[in-house]
C-alpha positions in Angstrom: 167.8 104.4 60.3 164.4 103.7 59.2 162.0 105.2 61.7 164.8 106.3 64.1 168.5 106.4 64.4 170.3 107.2 67.6 173.6 109.1 67.9 174.0 112.8 69.0 175.8 116.5 70.2 176.8 120.2 69.4 177.9 122.0 66.3 181.1 123.8 65.4 183.3 124.7 62.5 185.4 121.5 62.3 187.9 122.6 59.6 188.6 125.7 61.6 189.5 123.7 64.7 191.5 121.2 62.6 193.5 124.0 60.9 194.2 125.7 64.3 195.3 122.4 65.8 197.6 121.6 62.9 199.1 125.1 63.1 199.8 124.7 66.8 201.5 121.3 66.2 203.6 122.6 63.4 204.7 125.7 65.4 205.7 123.5 68.3 207.5 121.0 66.1 209.7 123.6 64.4 210.7 125.2 67.7 213.1 122.4 68.7 215.1 119.7 67.0 214.0 116.5 68.5 212.1 113.3 67.5 209.4 113.4 64.8 207.5 110.3 63.6 204.9 109.2 61.0 202.9 106.0 61.5 200.3 103.9 59.7 197.8 101.8 61.7 195.1 99.2 61.2 192.8 97.7 63.7 189.3 96.7 64.8 186.5 98.9 66.2 184.3 97.5 68.9 181.2 99.8 69.0 179.0 99.8 72.1 175.3 100.4 71.8 174.3 104.1 71.5 172.7 105.5 74.6 170.5 108.4 75.7 168.7 108.4 72.3 165.9 110.8 71.7 164.0 112.2 68.7 164.7 115.8 67.7 162.2 116.1 64.9 158.9 114.2 64.2 159.6 112.5 60.8 156.8 110.0 61.4 153.1 110.3 62.2 152.5 109.7 65.9 156.1 110.5 67.0 157.1 113.8 68.5 160.2 115.5 69.8 161.1 114.2 73.3 160.4 110.6 72.3 163.2 108.4 73.8 164.8 105.6 71.9 166.2 102.4 73.4 169.8 101.6 72.8 170.6 101.0 69.1 173.1 98.2 68.2 176.1 99.2 66.2 178.2 96.7 64.3 181.9 96.2 64.9 184.2 97.2 62.1 187.8 97.2 60.7 189.6 100.6 61.0 192.7 102.2 59.6 194.5 105.5 59.8 197.7 107.5 60.1 199.6 109.6 62.8 202.1 112.5 62.7 203.8 113.2 66.0 206.6 115.0 67.7 208.5 114.7 71.0 210.4 117.6 72.4 214.1 117.8 73.0 213.8 119.7 76.3 211.2 117.3 77.6 211.7 114.0 75.7 208.7 112.4 77.5 206.2 115.0 76.3 204.9 115.3 72.8 202.0 116.2 70.4 200.3 114.2 67.8 197.8 114.6 65.0 196.0 111.5 63.9 193.2 110.6 61.6 191.4 107.3 61.2 188.2 105.8 59.6 185.8 103.1 60.7 182.3 101.9 59.7 180.1 101.0 62.7 177.0 100.2 60.7 173.5 99.9 62.1 172.0 96.4 61.7 168.3 95.7 61.2 166.6 95.6 64.6 163.4 96.5 66.5 164.1 99.3 68.9 161.6 100.5 71.6 160.3 104.1 71.6 158.8 105.8 74.6 156.3 108.3 73.1 155.0 111.1 75.4 151.3 110.6 75.9 151.3 107.3 74.0 153.6 104.9 75.7 155.9 102.2 74.4 156.0 101.6 70.6 158.1 99.0 68.8 159.4 100.1 65.3 161.2 98.3 62.5 164.8 99.6 62.0 165.9 98.8 58.5 169.6 99.4 59.1 172.0 102.1 58.0 175.5 102.3 56.6 177.8 104.5 58.7 181.1 106.0 57.7 183.0 107.7 60.6 186.1 109.7 60.1 188.0 111.0 63.1 190.6 113.9 63.2 192.3 114.3 66.6 195.1 116.4 68.0 196.6 114.6 71.1 198.8 115.6 73.9 201.3 112.6 74.4 203.4 111.3 77.3 205.8 108.3 77.1 208.3 106.4 79.2 211.5 105.3 77.4 213.0 102.0 78.7 215.5 101.0 76.0 213.6 99.5 73.0 210.3 99.4 75.0 208.2 102.6 75.2 204.8 102.7 76.8 202.7 105.8 76.1 199.4 107.5 76.6 197.6 110.3 74.8 194.4 112.4 75.1 192.8 115.1 73.1 189.6 116.4 71.5 188.4 114.6 68.4 186.4 115.9 65.5 184.0 113.2 64.4 182.6 113.3 60.9 179.6 110.8 60.5 178.0 110.1 57.2 175.0 107.8 57.3 173.0 106.2 54.4 169.8 104.7 55.5 168.2 101.8 53.7 164.5 101.8 52.8 161.9 99.1 52.8 160.0 100.4 49.8 161.3 99.1 46.4 162.2 101.8 43.9 162.7 104.6 46.5 166.0 106.4 47.0 168.0 105.7 50.2 168.2 108.7 52.6 171.6 110.2 53.5 172.5 112.5 56.3 175.7 113.8 58.1 176.7 115.0 61.5 180.0 116.6 62.6 180.6 116.8 66.4 183.5 117.2 68.9 184.1 114.3 71.3 186.8 112.7 73.4 189.8 110.7 71.9 192.1 108.8 74.2 194.8 106.2 73.6 197.2 103.9 75.6 199.9 101.9 73.8 203.2 100.1 73.8 205.9 100.9 71.2 208.8 98.7 70.4 211.9 100.0 68.5 213.1 97.5 65.9 215.8 100.0 64.9 216.5 103.6 65.8 214.2 104.7 63.1 211.7 101.9 62.8 209.1 100.9 65.4 206.0 98.8 65.8 203.2 99.5 68.3 200.0 98.1 69.7 197.3 100.5 71.0 193.9 100.7 72.6 191.9 103.8 71.8 188.6 105.0 73.3 186.1 107.5 71.8 183.1 109.1 73.5 181.1 111.3 71.2 177.5 112.7 71.1 175.9 112.8 67.7 172.9 114.7 66.4 171.4 113.4 63.1 168.9 115.9 61.5 166.5 113.4 60.0 164.1 114.1 57.1 161.5 116.8 57.8 157.9 115.5 57.2 159.5 112.3 55.8 160.1 108.7 57.0 163.2 109.4 59.0 163.1 111.1 62.4 166.0 113.3 63.6 167.7 111.7 66.6 170.5 112.3 69.0 172.5 110.0 71.3 175.9 109.1 72.6 178.3 106.7 70.9 181.2 105.0 72.6 183.9 103.2 70.6 186.9 101.0 71.5 189.6 100.5 68.9 192.3 97.8 69.1 195.2 98.9 66.8 198.5 97.6 65.4 200.8 99.9 63.5 204.3 100.6 62.3 206.1 104.0 62.4 209.2 105.7 61.1 211.1 108.1 63.5 213.4 110.8 62.4 
């Protein structure tokens, strides 16, 4: 974001958590002989405005840590991803799933309002930014089987990998890139329909809630910011069960 970019929360070793989650899923899956599935999905992300934005590093003359930022508009975007899941033989309604998907809720050009301590309200020019968001999420799943129709729900932590490239207003200057990796909430609610014993189609609504913390550029044109992003995903997919 030129001048400011909301999104924000805490740090951790994401690949360690991902590896542990995958190991747990694999160990559970091999303990019984039941139903395993792999699915592909495509859909559309509806990104709500980021909230609770604030500066975490100056970046600009006259701006200081503690400056609050009005909601920043995020663009809607296509999304796609894959799932690997398993339902247990002893409890056929209960399962585990590992999913990963990508979406691009870019920041459009806009003029957000800053509340600067000791100064008051300041309107700045947001030049826009290109966002790439990759989500890796282990989920606990529950389903109800009624013949070919199968409603289901799932919930789990998500590891959110955000890479942002910010445009500049000055010709000939290099765009600024930054990244943030945070843990947030990943939920889903869907309806699966069995075309055959092995082949199924599904429709799904997913919801993400994640705080981000972008570092900014020290003593440069980009202030570090944090905030909370909420995303809705409307998904269609096809899966193979074995």
